[in-house]
C-alpha positions in Angstrom: 0.3 0.3 0.1 2.9 2.4 1.0 4.0 1.7 -2.4 0.6 2.4 -3.8 1.2 6.1 -3.2 4.8 7.1 -3.5 4.2 6.4 -6.7 0.4 8.4 -7.1 2.9 11.7 -5.4 2.8 10.8 -1.7 5.4 10.3 0.7 3.9 6.9 3.3 4.1 7.2 6.5 3.5 4.0 8.4 3.9 3.5 12.2 4.2 0.7 14.9 2.7 1.8 17.8 1.4 -0.8 21.4 -2.1 1.3 21.6 -0.9 0.6 25.9 1.1 3.9 25.1 -1.9 5.5 23.3 -3.6 5.0 26.3 -5.8 2.0 25.2 -6.8 -0.4 28.3 -4.9 -2.9 25.1 -1.4 -4.5 25.0 -1.1 -4.7 21.3 0.7 -3.4 18.5 -1.3 -1.8 15.4 -0.3 0.0 12.6 -0.7 3.3 11.7 -0.3 4.6 7.8 0.4 7.7 6.6 -0.1 9.6 3.7 1.5 12.7 3.1 1.4 14.7 -0.3 5.7 15.2 -1.6 4.1 19.9 -1.5 3.1 19.7 1.6 5.8 17.1 2.8 8.9 19.9 0.8 6.9 23.0 3.0 7.1 21.0 5.7 10.6 19.8 6.5 12.1 24.0 4.5 10.5 24.0 8.6 12.5 21.7 10.4 15.8 21.9 8.2 16.3 25.3 9.1 15.8 25.2 12.8 19.0 25.4 14.5 20.2 23.8 17.4 
């Protein structure tokens, strides 16, 4: 699925989150797939790259 999004100008962000760390009363891993348009991602990345350390 991530390859399909990458093929249509989206950046796929895949996350593995354990539900117990998100306030759920279950100890189960969850898979979350977010997609961000390439132009939006580049705009956000510029802001983070310009932050001084």
